[in-house]
Each structure stands twice: as structure tokens, then as C-alpha cells.
N, C-alpha and C positions, 0 to 999 in steps of 0.2 A: 773591142770588148766593152759592153755596156757598164757605165758607172752608176746607173740608176734604172730600175725597172719597176713600174707600178701600174696597176689597173684600178680605175675608179669609175663610178657611175657619172655620166655626163651631168645630170641634174645636181649632184653633190658638188661637182667642180664649178658649175655655174654659180651656185649659191656662194661658194667661197670667194670666187673672183668678184662677185657683186659686193661682198662684204669689205674687201680690201681696196676696191677700185677708187673710192673717193679719197683715199689717203695717197695712193700712188699716182699722183697727178703729174702732168708734163712739167719737167724742170730742165731748163736750158743750161743752167750753171752746173748742175749735178745730174747728168742723165741717168745714173744708177737709181735715183729716187723715182724715176718713171717706171721702174721694174718691180716685179713681184718675185720674191725669193721662194722657189719651190723646193721642198725637201721631202724625202721619203724616210720614214723612221719606224721600224718594226711594222705594225699593221696600220700605220697612219700616214696620211699625206698632210703636209703643213704648208700653208701660204703665209708669207710675211710681207708687210709693207710699212714704210715709215716716211715721214717728211721732216724728220729730226725733232719736231715738236710733239708729234703723236706717233704711235706705232700700234700695229695690230698683228696678232697671230691667230690663224684660223686652222682648225684641224677637222679631218673627216676620216672615217674608217676606209681602208683600201686594202687591196691585195698587193703586198710588197714583196717582190722577189729579190731586190737588191737596193740597199740604201744609197742615197746620193743627194746632191743639191746643186741648184743652178739659179742664177738670176735671169729672168726672162722679160722682155718688153711687154708690159701689161696690155697695151692697146691691141697689139697684134694677136697675142695669145687669147685674150678674151673674145676678140672678134671671131677667131677660128672656132672656139668652143661654142659660142652662141649659134654659129651657122651649121653645126653638125646635127645630124638626125639620129646617130647611133646612140644606143643606151649606154654602152661601155666605151671607155677610151684607154688606150695603152700609151704610157709615156716612158720613153727611154732616153738616156743621156749618153752621148758619145762625144768625147772631147768637150767642146763648148757649144754643142748643138743639142736641141731637144727634138727628138724624133717622135712625132705624134701619129698614132695609128688608130683608125676606126673603120667601120664597115665601108668598103669601097673608097677609102680615103687615107692618104698619108701626107705628112708635111714635115719639113725641116725648118726649125726656127733658130737663128743665131742668138745664142745667149751671152751672158756676161759672167765672169768669174765670181762665184759666190763669196770669195774672200773680199771683194770690193764692196759688198753690200754692208751698209752701216749696222753696227750691233745695236739691237734694241736692249737697253740695259735692264738687268734684274733689279727689283726694288729691295731696299733695306727696310722691310716693313715695320712700322711703328704701331699701327693699330688697324683694325678691320671691323666691318659691320655688314649686315645682310639686308637686302631690300628686293622686293619683287621688281623684275625688269620693266614690266609695262607701267607700273606706278611711277618709277623714276622717270621713264621716257615721257609719259604724259604730263607729269608735273613740270619737267624741264621745258617742254614745248610751250607751256603757258607763261614762262618768264624769259626765255633765252633771247627773244627779239628786242628786249628792253635794255640790253647792255649798251654801253657807250662804244663808239667806233674810234674815238680819238686816243692817241697814245700819250696824251698829256697827263691823264690820270689812269695809269694801267690797272689800278685796283678795281675800277668800275667797268673795265673792258671785258670782264668775265662775270660768271654767276657765283654768288656767295652761298656757301653751304654752312649751316650750323646744325649740329646734331647734339641734342641734350635730352637725356632720359630716353623716351621712345618717340620723340618728335624730331623730324628733319624739316628744317626751314630752308627754302631756296629763294633767293632774292636777286633782283637785277634792276639797275637804274642807269639812266644817262643824264641825270640831274633835272630833266624835264618831266619824266614819269618814272614810276617804280611799280614793280610787280612782286608779289610774295605768294609762294605756295607752301602749304604745310602738309606733310605726309606723316601719318601715324604708323610706326613700325611695330612689328610683333615682339621685338626684343628691345631691351633697354641697353644703353651703353654705360659703362662705368664712369668714364670721364667725358667731358664736353669736347666735341671735335668741331673745328672750323677750318675752312680752306676756300680758295677762290679758283675756279676752273675756267680756262679760256672759252670764249664763246664758240670758237670753231670746234673744240673738243666736245662741248655740250651738244652741238648740232649733230656731231657724229654719233654720240650716244643715242640720241633720239632716233637717228636713222638705223642704227644697228639693233636696238633692243625694243623698238616700239610695240611689236606684236608678240613679244616673248612672254610666256607665262612663268618661266622658271625663276628661281631666286638668283640674284646677282650677289657675288661676294665683292665688296669694295675694300681695297687695301690702300694704305697711305704710307709714304715715307715723308721725309722732311720737305721734299720739293717735287714729288711725283705721285700719281694715282694709278691704280690698276683695277680694272673691272673685269671680273672673270665669270663667264657663263658656262655651266657644266654641260657635258654631252648627255643626251638622253640614254644612249646605249651603255655607257660606261661611266666611271668616275673621272675619266680624263677630261680636261677642259675642252670646250668647243671653240670658244672665243676668249682671247685675252686682249683687252684694249688698254693702252698706256697713254698717259699725257703728262706733260709738265704742269705744275701749278703756278699761279701768279703770286709773286712775293708782294708783301705789303699788308697793310691793315685796312679792312673794309670800313667805310663810313658807318657810323651808328644811325642807320636809316630809321630805326624805330622812333627816333626823336621827332621826325617830321610827320608821322602819321597822327592825325587829330584823334583825340579820344571822345570829343563831343562835337555835335554839328548843329547849326541853326536850322537846316532843312534836310529832311530825309524823304526821298521820293521813291515809291514803288512803281516801276514802269515795266511794260511789256518789252522784252529784249528785242524781239523781231521788229516791232513797230518803231522803237527808238532807232534801230540800225537802218531800217528802210527810209525813215524820214531824214536821218542824218546824211545818207547817201544822196538823196534828192537835194537837200539844202546845200551840200558841199559843191554842187555844180555852180553855185552863185558865190562861192567864197572869193576873197580878194587875194592879193599876192602873198599874204602871210598865212593863207589857209584858215582864215578866221570864220568861225561860226558862233553867233551869239545865242546864248540860252537864257531865257527868262522864266523864272519859277514864280508862280502865283498860288499861294496856299489857299487864299479865299475862294478862287474859282476851281481849284484842284486841276490846274492845267500847266503844261510846260510848252513854251514856245521856242522854236528853233528858227533863226533868221540868218540868211546869207545875203550879202550885199556886195556887188561889184559894179563900179561905175561904168565899165565897158560892156557888161553883160545884162545886168538888171538886178532884181531882188526877188527873194522868195521867203515865205513864212509858213512853217508847219506847226500845227497845234496838236499836242498829245494830251490825253487825259491821264492822270496819275493819282495815286494815293499819297498826298503830301502832308508830312508832319512839319510843323514850324509855325512861324507867325509873320504874315505880311508877304512881301515879294522881294525879289532881287534879280539882277542880271549879271552875267559873266560871259567871257569869251574864251574859246578853246581853239587849238589847232585841231581841225576835224580829223586829220590823219591819225594823230595820237589817240584821240577819243575812239576812233574806229578800231584801233589796235586792241584797246581794252575790251570793247564790246565783243570782238572776235574770239576772245579767250574765255568768255563767260558762256556756259552751255545751258544754263537753266532757262525756263520759259520766262521768268521774271527776274529783274535785278533791282538792287537798291543803289540809288544815286544820292550821295550825301555831300553837302558843301556848307561852308560858312560864309558870312558876309564880308569878312576881312580880307578878301582876295587870297585866302589860303588855298591849299590843294583840295581838289574834289576826290572822292573815293567811290569806286564802283565795286560792288560785291554781288555774287550770286545770291538769290533769295534762299534762306535757310541753309547756307553753306559758309562757314567761317574759315574754311581752309584756303581761300583765295581772295586776294584783294588787288586792285589796280588803282594806283594813285596818280593823279595828273595835275600839274601846275597850270593855272589859267594864263591866258595871254594878257599882258599889261599893255593896253593900247592907249 
């Protein structure tokens, strides 16, 4: 006798498996974490995955004749679904086996007891706010790569969120560079909200919600976060994403952002990027590229020098405010990272003579900045 019987469209099931697959990765110490928990409930099918730090629940409408649940190895199940040509798939559960039926095809997959699957805890919600999914994802994508990878300072291994009024600030730093993105929300929060989200969870949010136009509801407990995306057809959730938060206090990064600059240069982003790529071919073992700013000639010079390879010099025209000239060295990889996140035709490159940080901003856009410390050679 079947313990679960549900019919679902193949494309819907593929979408759900894609959503949970990045979390249900191979785990040798806990094989159950390599599985997806499949459950049928009323008119929905639900897929769940967790790595104990993050968790996801994904729902879709289905024809459910009998409720039930089982944990199934994700890699095998996803490979089968991807290879089918049928529009509809029938899933049955008998004992600890999933019976899969489609046009001219059937298969049996050995499953695991659902009771062995880790519980994804419910949040004791303290506060919530709303944001458009694609705005959050796009903003996160501009800062997430700048987090630290070391566990020595866990506070900077994630992205810092600060919500005050109707402004959400997201910042990330690894002590050598810093990125900040500001998003203006349609609603104001009554009290200031701050938290630190692990980099891995931030990347998962970008992956899950990047092209979604719907509004995300974000809820917080003392040590966890829940992001909930509604279903288009009903008020039922489509996706719930959970993650732990990083404990600790984020550094006051605002203190290191200069308020005044000796030089401000307006430069074509594409020309700067193209010439930096060329110059980087001649960088030395510390990835050094020298930049010379000449306000009198309205030119910026990029130099790469390597004793084993040779030397190159590129000259760019720019609109430079300041007085005189100066030279400074940067790690070209970090400089490239900042340029990659600026999407406008032109950018503003600002710096001081005292070997302080340089700041890159999009032209006519104060919602994003990228700060980079120079090399001290």
C-alpha cells in the first residue's frame, strides 16, 4: 500500500530540485545531508534540504492523493528528473522506496527514513521587513566577494546589514578592501536593525532570488534569518530560506571612508578596465600595478613592471580635480574586483596623497562605493 502518491509537472519539480541542490551537497560524515526530503501535503509537494548552517523549503502545487514523506539521494533523483521527457511525473512511496512513473518509464530509488532528516528549526521571530527580491540579490552580488575568508575575525567573514529608516546598507570587507551598497526601501522600520550574514548564505540568496520580481519578507530571530518568497498562485510560501547569523560586532567601517580627497578623477570604466587588464600582464609577484595621476596633463598612467617579463605603460585621459601629481600602487586583482561591480559608463576614482585608501564610485550614483587600500612597497 502506497504511503505517498503525488503527481507533479516535470518542469516544476526540476525548478525545485535546482533550488535545493546547492545546499544538499555531498557529505561523507552525514550522508543524510546529501538527500532532499520530499513530502506531499494537501495540494502541495515540498522539498527540503539543509547543511545544518542553512536550510531551504520549496513548495509547488501538485495533485496529491496521499500524504507522505521520504528522504531521497538528491544526485540520483535530480539526474532522473533532468533526463525525462514526460510532462507529468507520478511519485509513489512504498516502504523506503520511491516509485517514479512517467511516459514509458519507471524507476525505484532507495530512500532514507524521513525521521533521520535534520529538523529545520522554526524561528522565534523578533522583527521583519520587506524588500524586492531582485534588489536584494543584485545589491548583495556587489559586496559579497569582499568578505574575509579567515576564521580569525568571524565578524568580517560575512556581509553586514544595517537597516535604519527606509535605507538598507550592506557592507563587506577583508581589511584590504571594502564595498558598501545602499538600497532604499518603500517602507520604514520603526527600530534600527543590524546583523551579519555568512558569505555562503549571501551567495545562496543571490542564486535563489536574483531574477525574482516578487517582494521578499525577511524575518529575524536572535541568531537566525528567514527569507520568504510568496507563491504566485496562492498566499502559500514558494520558498523559505533559513540561515544562522554570525555573532559579534561588526567594525565601524564608516571611520575609514575618507570624506575629502586630494584628487578626483572621472574616467571611462571600460577604458580603465581594458588598460588595467593589459598592464596586469606585467605585474610582479605581489600583483603590483602603479598608478600615476597628473592633474596638469589631465592624464592617468598605469605601469606594470616585472624583471622576468618586461614593462608596460598605459596612458588614459581623464577629468582630474586636484593639484599637482601623485603615484600609488595597488594589487590589480582587487582593483579589478571593484571595477567589475561598477556598471555605469564612467566612474569616479578618488584618492589622497597620504597613502590612504582609494574610493571608486559609479558616476552620478551614491548608492555604491568600493574602497581599496594601496600597496605599501
